[in-house]
N, C-alpha and C positions, 0 to 999 in steps of 0.2 A: 608226951614228947612235945617240946616247944621248938619251933623252927621259924627263923626269920628269913623272909625272901626280900632282898633289897638289891634290885638291879638298876643299872643305868640304862639309857636307851641303847639299842643296837643300831648304830648310826646308819641312817639312810634306809632302814628297814622297819624297825619296831620301836615305838616309844616306850619310855620307862614304865609307865603305868600298865600298859598292855602286856609287856614282857613279864613284869612282876605277877600279873594276874594269871598268865598262862602257866608259869612255873608253879605258883601256889595251888592252882586247880589240880595239877598232876600230883602234887604232894598230898593234898587233901583226899584225893581219890584213893591213893595207895595206903594212906595212914589216916583213916577217917576219925580216929580218936585223938589225933594230934592237934595242938594249937598252932595254927599257921598265921603269922603276922606279916602283913604286906606293907612294905615301906619303900616305895619307888624313890630313887635317888638321882642326883645329878652332880656334876662337879664344877659347875659354872658354864657349861655348854648348853646345848639344846635340852629342853625339858626343865631347866632350872626354874623358870617362871611358874610352871605348874606345881613343882615341888613346894615352893614357898606359899603359893595360894592355897594348896591343899592343906599344908601344915598350919598356916596362920589364919586361914579364912581370908575373905576379901573378894576381889573380883578382877575383871579385865576391862581395859579400854581399847577399842579398836580404832585405828587411824590409818591414813594413807601417807606414805613417805617414799623417798627414792631408794631403790635397791643398789647393790654394789655396781651396777652398770647404768645407774641414774635413770632407771625406769620406774614408773609408779608401781607400788606394791602395797598390799594391805598387811598391817602388822598388829600385834596385840602387846599391850603392856600389862603387867600385873600390878595391882594396887593393894597393899596390905597395911597392917598396923593402923587400922582406922583412918586410912588415907594419908598417913605420914610418910610412907615409903613406896617408891615405884621400883619394880623389878624389870630390867630391860636386858634382853639378850641381843648381843651384837649380831648373832647369826640371823635374827629375825629380819634385819634389813640388809645385812652384808654377809650372809652365809654362803657356804659352798653350793647349796642347792640352786642358787640363782646363776651360778657359773657352770652348771652342768653342760658339757660339750663345748665350753669356751673359757676354760680356766686360764686366767692370766693375771697374777697379782701385780703386774706392772701397770694394769689399766683399771683396777677396781678401787672403789671409794667407800668410806664409812659415813658419808654425808647423811644418809638416812638415819643413822644412829643419833646424830646430833638433833635431827628433827624430832625423833622420839623423846629425847631429853627435853626439848622445848615444850612438847605437849604435856609431859609430866610436870614441868615447872608451872605451866598454866593451870594445872589442877590443884596447885598449892601444896605439893609434897615437900618434905624437908630433906629427904634422903633418897639417893638413887643407888640401887645395887646394879652394877654393870657386870653382866655375865659374859665373859670374854671368849668362850670356846666356839669353835666351828666357823671361823671367819674365812672369807675368800680373799682377804685383803692383806696388804703389807704397806699401808700408808701411815702407820704410827698413830692412827686416829686423827690425822690432820683433817680429813674430810668432816668428821663429826665436830671437831673444834671450829672449823670454818663456818659450819651451819649455826654455831653458837656465838659467832662474832669475832673469833680470833682471825686476824688478818695475816696472810702469808704473802710476802712481797718478793718479786723476782729482782734481778739485777737492775732493771729499769725502774724499779719502784712501783710496778704494776701488781695489782692483786692477782693471785693465782690460786687454784684449787689443787694442792699437791696430790698426786697419785704415787703409787709405789715406784714407778719408773721416772718420776720427775722430782723426787725429793732433793736431788742434788742441785736443782734450780732455785731452791728457796734461799734467798739472800738475807732475809730478816723476818722476824715475827713480831707482831704488835697485838698484845692482848688487852689493850686499854679500852676497847669498845665492847667487851663482854658485858651484857646487862647485869645489873645488881641481882636480879632474881636468879640468875644462873650462878653467880659468885656465892650467893647465900646457901646454895645446896651443899650437902655433904655427899661426896661420891666415894663409894666403896667398890673396888674392882674384885670380882671373884674369878680366880683362874685355876687351871689344872696343870700348869707348868711352872718351873722355877728358873728357866733360862733367862739370861740377860738380853738386852736389845740386840747386841751384836756378838759375834764370836761363834764358836762351834755349836753351841746350844741355843743360839739366838733365833730371831724371827726369820731371817733370810736363809741361813745355811741349814738350819734344822727343819723348818716347817714350810718354807716357800715351795720346795719341790712337790709337796703334797697338794699344793694349790695350783700346780701347773707351770711352775717356773723352770725354765731350762737352765743348764749350768751357767750359761752366759748371763741370763736374767738374774740368777742368784748373786752373781758378782756385782751387778748394777744395784740391786736392792741392798746388798750389804754396804756398798760404798755410800749409797744414799742415807742409810741409817747412821753410819759414822758421821757423815756431814751434818745430819740433823742433831746428833748429840752435841756437836760443837756449837751450832746455832742456838739451840735451846739453852745451853749453859751461858753463852755470851749475852743473849737477849733477855732471858727469863731468870738467869741466876740459879738454875736447877741442874744438878749433875745426875743424869739418868743412866750413866754408863754401866754401873755395877748393880743396878736395881734388880733384885730377884723378882721374876715374873714380868719384867719389863718387856720381854719378847713375846708375851702372850698376845694372841689375836693380831699377828702381824705388827707387833710393836705398840698396840693400843694401850698395853699396860703402862709403858713408859710415857706415851703421849697423854694418857689420862692424868698421870701424876704431874706432868709438866704444864698442861693446859688447863686442867680442872682442879688441881690440888687434891687429887684422889689418893686414897690409901689402897694397898693391895693385900689381899688375904686369900688363904686356901678356900677354893669353892667347896670342895667336899667336906672339909672340917666345919665350915659354916652351916652347910645344909644338914649334916649329921647332928650337929648341935641343935638346930632348929626343930628337927623331927624327933628329938629325944632318943636317938639311937643307942647311946651308952646305957641309958636306963632300961631300954627294951631288952638289952642283952642279959639282964639278971634272970637266972634260971633257964637260960636258953641252951639247947642241946646242939644246935647246928645253925649256921648261916649259909644261905645260898645267894651269891651275888654274881654279877656278870656285866659284860659290855660287848661292843662289837668286835674288838680286837684286844687280846691280852698278850703283851710282850714286854720288853724291857722298859718301854715308856710308861707302862701301867703302874710301875713302882715309884714313879716320880711325881705324884700329886693327882693321879687319876682317881676316879670314884672308887674302884675296887681296892686301891691301896689304903684309903681311909677306913673302909669297912674292915679290912683285914687287921689293920693296926689296933682298932678299938676292940675287935673280937678277940684277938690274941691276948690283949691285956687282961681279959677275963677268962682265958683258957677255953674259948669257944671255937671249935673247928669250923673252917670256912671252905666251902666248895665254890669254885669259880666256873661259871658256864658261859663261855665266850663264843662269839660268832666264828672266830678263828683264833688260833693260839700259836705264838712263836716261842721264844725263850722266856720262860716265866720263873726261872730259878730265883731271881731277886724278889719276887712278889711275896713269898712267904705263905702262900695258900696251902691247905692240906691236900687239895686235889684241883686240877684244872682240866676241863673237858671242852671240846669244841662241838658246835652244832653241825658243822660241815664235815662230812665223812668221805668226800671224794673231790677230785679236781673239778672246778667249775668256774664259770664266769660270775662277775658280780651281779649280772642280770638274773642268773639262776639263783644266786643267794637271795636276792631281793624278792623274787617271785615265790620262793619256797621258805622264806625265813620263819614264818610262824609255825608251819608244820615241822620244820627242822628243830626249832626250839622246843616244841611240844614233845617231839620224840625223844630228844635228849633229856628233857626234864622227867619224862616217864621212866627212863632208864635209871636216873639217879634216885627217883622216888622208890623204884622197885628195890634197889640196893639198900636204901635206908629201911624199907619195910622188912627185908630179910633180916637185917641186923636187929631190929626191934623184936621180931618174932622169935629170934634165938635167945634173947635175954630172958 
């Protein structure tokens, strides 16, 4: 029996590599003669750097930048393709982890992401993979752009660093001072959402509440994003209003296209292609995948949706093992299980995440073993 274990991280609790290892160990114990293939995945969020480095070889560079509250923090960049490509996670400098206990996308910045890009450019890379998941920001990537030389001017002609809550104060944008070394880079944004910058599925209305925005703040953020769409089109000649993925990472998708000339593509599709997932499915009997939360959003570009789509194309059944599960009807999995079996706080989930995952994986492995033994 051949089984692929390909899980994303269980956000805030277990990384993709460790989660994949836990599940694979339980499968191997119950089905010792099976071939278990471990393929940790990511969809452009946390863990994407490790996925690329593991798949392509390469290494890491560690540096110090500003986090989303402009505090010094240590981050790592992945360097792959013989030094040609840098992998940068927005969450490394502007992730929700830095905002724990003080979430407020009105006040957070992506400035440190721009600093990471500058470091990569100094190393001589030619391409930047920007992984957009997990941000605590809603500044459209203006902070990162400012760190790279883009000037944002207020009504008095003074330079400003736009935050989510001050986007409506940007009167003009001047990108003429961006260094040639940055302009020469190819930027590719990897994201897990298809929503546009504004609207019901956009950065503010869909995702800002998860980052701590109140209903009143959501209205301010949405108005700021609408304002920026107009300023970007007027000053840079780029229309980002209908851009699929433009709302990713608090509008960083749209900002990266406008300020950096980036392209946007599916994070999970790119990673699955990089690790050779489609070829690994040949002769496979089952796939076990998972993430922190499986629900309606999982079907719209998240890691598990990419796994399911490729597996179903080859008639391979898929089991999803999620930290928690909501409505998964649209996901298309053969079975969905949750590792949480009772009402509890997130602190309880975090403290017992590994043992809960191991217990759930053991149950699935036992069922698979019963099926094999009856054949």
